[in-house]
C-alpha positions as CSV (number, residue, x, y, z in Angstrom):
1,M,59.3,72.6,-77.2
2,L,61.1,69.3,-76.5
3,E,63.4,70.1,-79.5
4,V,64.3,73.4,-77.9
5,L,65.0,71.6,-74.6
6,K,67.2,69.1,-76.4
7,K,69.1,71.8,-78.2
8,K,69.7,73.7,-75.0
9,A,70.8,70.5,-73.1
10,K,73.1,69.6,-76.0
11,R,74.8,73.0,-75.9
12,S,75.2,72.8,-72.1
13,L,76.6,69.2,-72.5
14,I,79.2,70.4,-75.0
15,V,80.3,73.3,-72.7
16,K,80.6,70.9,-69.8
17,L,82.6,68.3,-71.8
18,I,85.0,71.0,-73.0
19,I,85.6,72.3,-69.5
20,C,86.1,68.8,-68.1
21,A,88.5,67.9,-71.0
22,I,90.6,71.0,-70.3
23,I,90.7,70.2,-66.6
24,I,91.7,66.6,-67.3
25,A,94.4,67.7,-69.8
26,V,95.9,70.2,-67.3
27,C,96.0,67.7,-64.5
28,L,97.6,65.0,-66.6
29,V,100.2,67.5,-68.0
30,I,101.1,68.7,-64.6
31,T,101.5,65.2,-63.3
32,K,103.4,64.3,-66.6
33,F,100.9,61.4,-67.2
34,Q,102.7,59.4,-64.5
35,I,99.5,58.0,-63.1
36,I,100.2,55.1,-65.5
37,D,103.6,54.5,-63.9
38,Y,102.1,54.7,-60.5
39,I,99.5,52.0,-61.4
40,K,102.2,49.8,-62.8
41,G,104.4,50.4,-59.8
42,P,107.8,52.1,-59.4
43,M,110.8,50.9,-61.4
44,D,113.1,48.9,-59.1
45,L,116.8,49.9,-59.3
46,T,118.0,47.6,-56.5
47,G,121.0,45.5,-57.7
48,K,121.1,47.0,-61.2
49,D,124.6,46.9,-62.7
50,S,124.1,50.1,-64.7
51,W,121.5,52.8,-64.9
52,N,120.4,54.5,-68.1
53,T,120.0,58.0,-66.6
54,K,118.4,59.4,-69.7
55,D,115.6,56.8,-69.6
56,L,115.2,57.2,-65.9
57,E,114.9,61.0,-65.9
58,G,111.6,61.9,-64.2
59,K,110.6,58.3,-63.6
60,Y,108.9,56.9,-60.6
61,V,111.5,54.5,-59.1
62,T,112.3,52.6,-55.9
63,I,115.5,51.2,-54.4
64,D,116.5,49.3,-51.2
65,A,119.3,51.6,-50.1
66,E,122.0,49.7,-48.4
67,Y,125.2,51.7,-48.6
68,I,125.2,55.3,-47.2
69,F,128.2,57.6,-47.1
70,G,126.7,60.6,-45.3
71,T,124.8,63.8,-45.7
72,F,125.9,66.7,-48.0
73,A,123.1,69.2,-47.6
74,E,120.0,70.1,-45.7
75,E,117.0,72.2,-46.4
76,T,115.7,74.6,-43.7
77,S,112.8,77.0,-43.1
78,T,112.6,79.9,-40.7
79,D,109.5,81.0,-38.9
80,T,109.2,84.8,-39.5
81,K,107.4,85.3,-36.2
82,T,109.6,83.4,-33.8
83,N,112.8,83.6,-36.0
84,I,113.3,79.9,-35.3
85,T,115.0,77.9,-38.0
86,R,114.3,74.2,-38.4
87,T,115.5,71.4,-40.8
88,T,112.8,70.2,-43.2
89,S,114.7,67.8,-45.3
90,L,118.2,66.3,-45.7
91,C,120.3,65.1,-48.7
92,Y,122.5,62.0,-48.6
93,V,125.1,60.3,-50.7
94,L,124.3,56.7,-51.3
95,G,126.0,53.9,-53.3
96,E,124.7,50.9,-55.2
97,Y,127.0,48.0,-55.8
98,S,126.8,45.4,-58.6
99,E,126.2,41.8,-57.6
100,D,129.9,41.0,-57.7
101,Y,130.9,44.3,-56.0
102,S,133.1,45.1,-59.1
103,D,131.3,48.3,-59.8
104,V,129.5,51.0,-57.7
105,I,127.2,53.9,-58.6
106,L,127.1,56.9,-56.3
107,Y,123.8,58.9,-56.3
108,A,121.9,61.2,-54.0
109,V,118.6,61.0,-52.2
110,K,116.5,63.7,-50.6
111,V,114.2,62.7,-47.8
112,D,111.9,64.5,-45.3
113,K,113.3,65.2,-41.9
114,N,111.2,62.4,-40.4
115,R,112.6,59.8,-42.9
116,S,116.1,60.9,-42.2
117,K,116.1,58.9,-38.9
118,D,116.1,55.7,-41.0
119,L,119.1,56.7,-42.9
120,D,120.9,58.0,-39.8
121,Y,120.3,54.6,-38.2
122,M,121.9,52.9,-41.2
123,M,125.1,55.0,-40.7
124,D,125.3,54.1,-37.0
125,V,124.9,50.3,-37.2
126,E,127.8,47.9,-37.6
127,D,128.8,47.0,-41.1
128,E,128.1,43.3,-40.6
129,Q,124.4,44.0,-40.1
130,D,122.2,43.8,-43.2
131,V,120.1,47.0,-42.9
132,T,118.3,48.6,-45.8
133,C,116.0,51.6,-46.3
134,K,113.4,51.7,-49.1
135,I,113.5,54.9,-51.0
136,T,110.6,55.5,-53.5
137,G,110.2,58.7,-55.5
138,T,111.2,60.7,-58.6
139,F,114.5,60.1,-60.3
140,K,115.7,63.6,-61.3
141,K,118.9,65.4,-62.3
142,M,120.3,67.8,-59.7
143,S,121.2,71.4,-60.4
144,G,122.3,74.6,-58.6
145,N,123.6,74.5,-55.1
146,M,122.4,71.0,-54.5
147,L,124.6,69.6,-57.3
148,R,127.5,71.8,-56.2
149,F,127.3,70.5,-52.5
150,Y,127.0,67.0,-53.8
151,N,130.1,67.2,-56.0
152,E,132.1,68.9,-53.3
153,S,131.1,66.3,-50.7
154,I,132.1,63.4,-52.9
155,S,135.4,65.1,-54.0
156,D,136.4,65.9,-50.4
157,N,135.5,62.5,-48.8
158,L,135.9,60.0,-51.6
159,G,138.4,61.6,-54.0
160,V,138.9,60.9,-57.7
161,L,137.4,57.4,-57.6
162,G,134.3,58.7,-55.9
163,T,133.9,61.5,-58.5
164,Q,134.2,59.0,-61.3
165,A,131.6,56.7,-59.8
166,S,129.1,59.4,-59.1
167,I,126.1,60.5,-61.3
168,P,124.4,63.9,-60.9
169,Y,121.0,62.4,-60.1
170,C,118.9,62.3,-57.0
171,I,115.9,60.2,-55.9
172,F,113.4,62.6,-54.3
173,D,111.7,60.4,-51.7
174,D,107.9,60.4,-51.4
175,T,107.3,62.3,-54.7
176,I,105.8,61.3,-58.0
177,A,106.5,63.3,-61.2
178,G,108.7,65.6,-59.0
179,M,105.8,66.7,-56.8
180,D,104.5,65.7,-53.4
181,T,102.5,62.5,-53.5
182,I,99.4,64.1,-51.9
183,F,99.3,66.9,-54.5
184,F,99.8,64.2,-57.2
185,F,96.8,62.2,-56.0
186,I,94.6,65.3,-55.6
187,L,95.2,66.3,-59.2
188,N,94.5,62.7,-60.5
189,I,91.4,62.5,-58.3
190,I,90.2,65.7,-59.9
191,A,90.9,64.3,-63.4
192,A,89.1,61.0,-62.5
193,V,86.0,62.9,-61.2
194,C,85.9,64.9,-64.4
195,I,86.0,61.7,-66.5
196,I,83.1,60.2,-64.4
197,L,81.2,63.5,-64.8
198,M,81.6,63.4,-68.5
199,V,80.4,59.8,-68.8
200,I,77.4,60.5,-66.5
201,S,76.5,63.7,-68.5
202,I,76.6,61.8,-71.8
203,I,74.5,59.0,-70.5
204,R,71.9,61.4,-69.0
205,F,71.7,63.3,-72.3
206,V,71.3,60.1,-74.3
207,C,68.6,58.9,-71.9
208,G,66.7,62.2,-72.3
209,S,67.2,63.7,-68.9
210,Y,66.3,67.1,-70.4
211,E,62.7,66.0,-70.5
212,G,62.8,65.4,-66.7
213,Y,61.4,68.8,-65.8
214,M,58.4,68.5,-68.0
215,K,57.7,65.0,-66.8
216,K,57.8,66.2,-63.2
217,Y,55.6,69.2,-64.0
218,L,52.9,67.0,-65.7
219,A,53.0,64.6,-62.8
220,K,52.2,67.4,-60.4
221,N,49.6,68.9,-62.8
222,P,47.7,65.9,-64.2
223,A,45.0,68.1,-65.8
224,E,47.5,69.5,-68.2
225,T,48.9,67.7,-71.2
226,M,52.2,67.9,-73.1
227,Q,50.3,68.5,-76.3
228,G,48.6,71.6,-74.8
229,I,52.0,72.9,-73.6
230,E,53.5,72.3,-77.0
231,L,50.7,74.2,-78.7
232,D,51.1,77.2,-76.4
233,F,54.8,77.2,-76.9
234,A,54.5,77.1,-80.7
235,S,52.2,80.2,-80.7
236,A,54.1,82.1,-77.9
237,N,55.8,85.4,-78.6
238,E,59.6,85.2,-78.1
239,I,60.7,88.3,-76.1
240,Y,64.3,87.2,-75.4
241,P,66.3,84.1,-76.3
242,Y,64.7,81.2,-74.5
243,Y,62.0,83.5,-73.0
244,K,58.6,83.2,-74.6
245,L,55.2,84.5,-73.5
246,G,52.3,82.3,-74.4
247,R,48.5,82.5,-73.8
248,K,48.7,80.2,-70.8
249,Y,52.4,80.0,-69.8
250,L,55.6,82.0,-69.5
251,F,58.5,79.9,-70.8
252,Y,61.9,80.9,-69.4
253,S,65.4,79.7,-69.1
254,K,66.5,78.3,-65.8
255,S,69.5,76.1,-64.8
256,N,70.3,75.0,-68.3
257,T,66.8,73.9,-69.0
258,L,63.5,75.5,-70.0
259,S,60.9,76.1,-67.3
260,L,57.3,77.2,-67.5
261,L,55.1,79.3,-65.3
262,P,51.3,79.0,-65.5
263,L,49.8,82.5,-65.8
264,S,46.3,81.7,-64.6
265,T,47.4,81.3,-61.0
266,Q,49.6,84.4,-60.8
267,V,48.3,87.4,-58.9
268,W,51.3,89.8,-58.7
269,A,54.4,90.5,-60.9
270,Y,57.0,93.2,-60.7
271,Y,60.6,93.9,-61.8
272,Y,63.3,93.7,-59.2
273,R,66.9,94.9,-59.6
274,R,69.9,94.9,-57.3
275,T,73.3,96.2,-58.1
276,G,76.6,95.8,-56.3
277,K,78.6,92.7,-55.3
278,N,75.8,90.2,-56.1
279,P,73.7,91.9,-58.8
280,V,70.2,90.7,-59.6
281,S,67.8,91.4,-62.5
282,Q,64.5,89.4,-62.3
283,I,60.8,89.4,-62.4
284,N,59.2,88.4,-59.1
285,F,55.9,86.4,-59.5
286,Y,53.5,85.5,-56.7
287,D,50.5,83.1,-57.1
288,V,47.2,82.6,-55.3
289,N,49.0,80.6,-52.6
290,K,51.6,83.5,-52.1
291,K,54.3,81.2,-53.6
292,A,57.1,83.2,-55.2
293,T,58.8,82.4,-58.5
294,Y,61.8,84.4,-59.5
295,V,62.6,84.7,-63.3
296,N,66.1,85.9,-64.0
297,I,66.0,88.2,-67.0
298,P,67.7,91.4,-68.2
299,Q,65.8,94.7,-67.6
300,D,64.6,95.6,-71.1
301,P,63.0,92.2,-71.9
302,A,61.7,92.1,-68.3
303,Q,59.8,95.3,-68.9
304,A,58.5,93.9,-72.2
305,V,57.2,90.9,-70.4
306,L,55.4,93.0,-67.8
307,Q,53.9,95.2,-70.5
308,A,52.6,92.2,-72.3
309,L,51.2,90.7,-69.1
310,S,49.3,93.9,-68.3
311,E,47.5,93.7,-71.6
312,Q,47.1,89.9,-71.7
313,C,46.4,89.0,-68.0
314,P,44.1,91.5,-66.3
315,H,44.0,89.3,-63.2
316,I,47.7,90.0,-62.4
317,V,48.7,93.1,-60.5
318,I,51.7,94.6,-62.3
319,G,54.2,96.8,-60.6
320,Y,55.4,97.4,-57.0
321,D,54.8,99.9,-54.3
322,A,55.0,99.9,-50.5
323,Q,51.2,99.9,-50.1
324,L,50.8,96.9,-52.4
325,N,53.5,95.0,-50.5
326,N,51.8,95.8,-47.2
327,T,48.4,94.6,-48.4
328,F,49.9,91.5,-49.9
329,K,51.6,90.6,-46.6
330,H,48.9,91.5,-44.1
331,N,45.6,91.5,-46.0
332,F,45.9,89.0,-48.8
333,D,42.1,88.8,-49.4
334,S,42.0,92.5,-50.1
335,F,45.0,92.1,-52.4
336,L,43.1,89.5,-54.4
337,S,40.2,91.9,-54.7
338,I,42.3,94.5,-56.5
339,Q,42.3,92.6,-59.8
340,Y,42.3,88.8,-59.4
341,N,38.8,88.3,-58.0
342,A,37.2,90.8,-60.3
343,S,38.9,89.3,-63.3
344,R,37.9,85.8,-62.3
345,Y,34.3,87.0,-61.8
346,Q,34.1,88.4,-65.3
347,E,35.6,85.1,-66.7
348,D,33.0,83.0,-64.8
349,K,30.2,85.4,-65.9
350,Q,31.2,85.1,-69.6
351,T,31.6,81.3,-69.3
352,F,28.1,81.0,-67.7
353,A,26.6,83.2,-70.4
354,G,28.2,81.1,-73.1
355,E,26.9,77.9,-71.5
356,Q,23.4,79.4,-71.3
357,Q,23.5,80.3,-75.0
358,T,24.7,76.9,-76.0
359,A,21.9,75.2,-73.9
360,A,19.3,77.4,-75.6
361,T,20.6,76.5,-79.1
362,Q,20.5,72.9,-78.3
363,S,16.9,73.2,-77.0
364,N,15.8,74.9,-80.2
365,D,17.4,72.2,-82.3
366,W,15.6,69.5,-80.3
367,N,12.2,71.2,-80.8
368,L,12.8,71.2,-84.6
């Protein structure tokens, strides 16, 4: 039985590892594996004489912006209910000079409306004041209307020299891998959780966690032994994959493990099926303490189990009707008298007769 438990646990582990691996791969692909760049920190472009735009494409960068030439575009959103339009982000033309001011690079930044206040302040202060604004985000090539507005703004305000010094790239503030930082962190947290789950699952399997159910069961039922359960399992009749009916127990699949139900304490069993949004197909068992156990199983093997129980376990009432249910709920002693008490009386009677015969045989042997 333990080998079956191990096999079932191994199959479940493989499925779990595959699902986790797929989730991790998807998260890393979406974030372009830039969690490593985030851990190392953004690439600092401040004071660089030249930028290799091909190498910087899509990278996580930062710069202490010092020279700002103005805005060239804004992004808006309109509330369909109130028809009110508001600005959500703004785009600016910035410049980065070399240390000897012999060269300049013009580039764009896109910031949230709240961050735009810092850049607007830089435009308003006197030139003599040393004011900078840190921009940290994704270095990405512009396209479409954004690039068109950028080129037109530089051509109209800075002329040919400005056009020659400009590059068609923008730093999208507060983004990593081109996405919002919160979304980036959520995806990487999901990936990290999956990695931890994989490690824990492997450790649990290696340590034999699949034996946990049996250990708990034996601890609650000290009169039973693992050897006895193994013998009953070995001789049990398999009715459905991972569903076996033994002389003492019903072995059934539950929550990626193998559970067992002692048959001697059961008093009622019937098939229950519900269709619709949340379909159910199960055998409902009730023991002498009116405790319910629900065994999920398809209809055909369920009927086979009930048929075998009716032949093998005369103390269990098989089937359902309203009168049985009413008796079970309101007059449990009468319900036990239907089959359980009579069956137990016959068993006790047979046991007593066997003991008497054994005692008589022993007495004759003594007289000899």
